[in-house]
C-alpha positions in Angstrom: -3.4 17.0 16.9 -2.6 15.5 19.8 -0.1 17.9 22.4 3.2 15.9 21.2 2.4 17.0 17.3 1.6 20.6 18.2 5.3 20.7 20.4 6.9 18.9 17.8 5.2 21.7 15.9 5.9 24.4 17.8 9.8 23.1 18.0 10.0 23.2 14.3 8.9 27.4 14.6 10.8 27.9 16.7 13.7 26.3 14.7 12.7 28.1 12.1 13.3 31.4 13.4 17.1 30.7 14.1 18.9 28.7 11.9 17.3 29.3 8.2 19.5 31.7 6.6 17.7 32.5 3.4 15.2 31.9 1.6 14.7 32.0 -2.2 12.0 32.0 -4.5 12.2 29.9 -7.4 8.7 29.6 -8.7 6.1 32.3 -10.6 3.0 32.9 -8.2 5.0 35.1 -4.8 3.3 32.1 -2.3 2.1 29.0 -4.2 5.7 28.1 -5.4 9.1 26.5 -5.0 11.3 28.2 -2.9 15.1 27.8 -1.6 16.2 26.6 1.7 19.7 27.2 3.2 19.8 26.3 6.7 22.8 28.1 9.2 24.3 24.6 8.8 24.2 25.3 4.5 22.3 23.0 3.9 20.7 23.8 1.0 16.1 22.2 0.4 13.5 22.6 -1.9 10.0 23.9 -0.4 6.3 23.6 -2.0 4.0 25.9 -0.7 0.3 24.7 -1.4 -1.8 25.4 1.3 -0.7 28.9 3.8 -4.1 26.9 5.8 -3.5 23.0 6.2 -0.1 20.8 6.4 -0.3 20.4 2.2 2.9 21.7 2.1 6.6 19.9 0.8 10.3 19.9 1.8 12.8 18.0 0.0 14.9 17.1 3.5 14.7 14.6 6.0 13.0 15.5 8.6 9.7 16.3 6.5 9.7 12.0 5.3 10.0 11.1 8.0 7.9 13.1 11.4 4.9 13.0 9.6 3.8 16.3 11.0 3.8 16.7 7.7 5.8 20.3 8.3 9.5 21.1 8.5 12.4 24.0 10.2 12.3 24.6 6.4 8.5 24.9 5.3 7.4 27.1 8.5 10.6 29.6 8.4 9.3 29.9 4.1 6.0 30.2 6.4 7.7 32.7 8.4 9.2 34.9 5.7 6.4 34.6 3.2 4.0 36.2 6.6 6.7 39.1 6.9 7.3 40.4 3.6 3.4 39.6 2.4 2.6 41.7 6.3 -0.9 43.1 4.4 -2.2 41.1 1.8 -0.8 37.5 3.9 -4.6 37.7 5.0 -5.7 37.7 1.1 -3.8 34.9 0.3 -4.9 32.7 2.8 -8.0 32.3 1.5 -5.9 31.5 -1.5 -5.0 28.4 -2.9 -1.7 26.7 -6.1 -3.6 28.3 -8.9 -1.9 25.0 -10.5 -2.8 21.4 -10.1 -0.3 19.2 -8.6 -0.1 15.9 -7.8 2.1 14.7 -4.8 2.9 13.3 -2.3 1.5 14.5 1.9 3.4 13.3 4.8 1.6 14.2 7.5 0.4 11.3 10.3 -0.5 9.0 7.7 1.0 9.2 3.8 -0.8 10.1 0.9 -0.6 10.8 -3.1 -3.5 14.0 -3.9 -4.6 16.0 -5.9 -3.8 19.9 -5.8 -6.3 22.6 -6.5 -7.0 23.9 -8.9 -8.7 20.8 -11.6 -7.3 21.7 -15.0 -10.3 23.1 -17.2 -9.9 20.3 -19.5 -13.0 18.7 -18.7 -10.9 15.1 -20.2 -8.2 15.7 -17.1 -11.0 16.5 -14.3 -12.8 13.6 -15.3 -9.8 11.3 -15.3 -8.8 13.5 -11.6 -12.5 12.8 -10.1 -12.3 8.8 -11.3 -9.1 8.0 -8.7 -9.0 11.1 -6.2 -11.3 12.1 -3.5 -13.6 14.9 -3.1 -10.7 15.7 -0.3 -8.0 15.1 -3.3 -6.7 12.1 -1.9 -6.3 9.4 -3.6 -8.9 6.2 -3.4 -8.0 2.8 -3.3 
C-alpha cells in the first residue's frame, strides 16, 4: 500500500471514531457477519466482515465502491466496535476467518471476484470452486 493510500486509510479510521453513531449486529457469528452502520448524517449502510487481518470486508456505501482502498469509515467503525467489545477475544478472532463460504466482489486496488474460505464440505462444490478460483480465492481468467 502506497503512502497516499495509507494516509487515506488513516483518514477513514479517524472519521469512523467521530462520525459513526451506531453499529448494529445482524448476523449469527459474533464477528464474521453483517452489521448495520449509522453515521452522523443519518445514513445507514450494511457492512460485511470477512476478515480482521485483510481487506476482504465490504460495505454498501458509495465511498467503498469508488475509493479502491478495500475499506471505508463504516468498515473501520465496525472493526473499532468489535475490537472494543471483544477485548480479550480480539486476538483469538484475528486468527480465524468466516465460517461460511461466500462469493463476493472485492473493491481494492483491483476489483476482484473472490471466494471466502472455508470451502464447503461437499466435494462436488469444492471441485467446482477449485476449478474457477485460485488458492488465494481470486476468480481465474
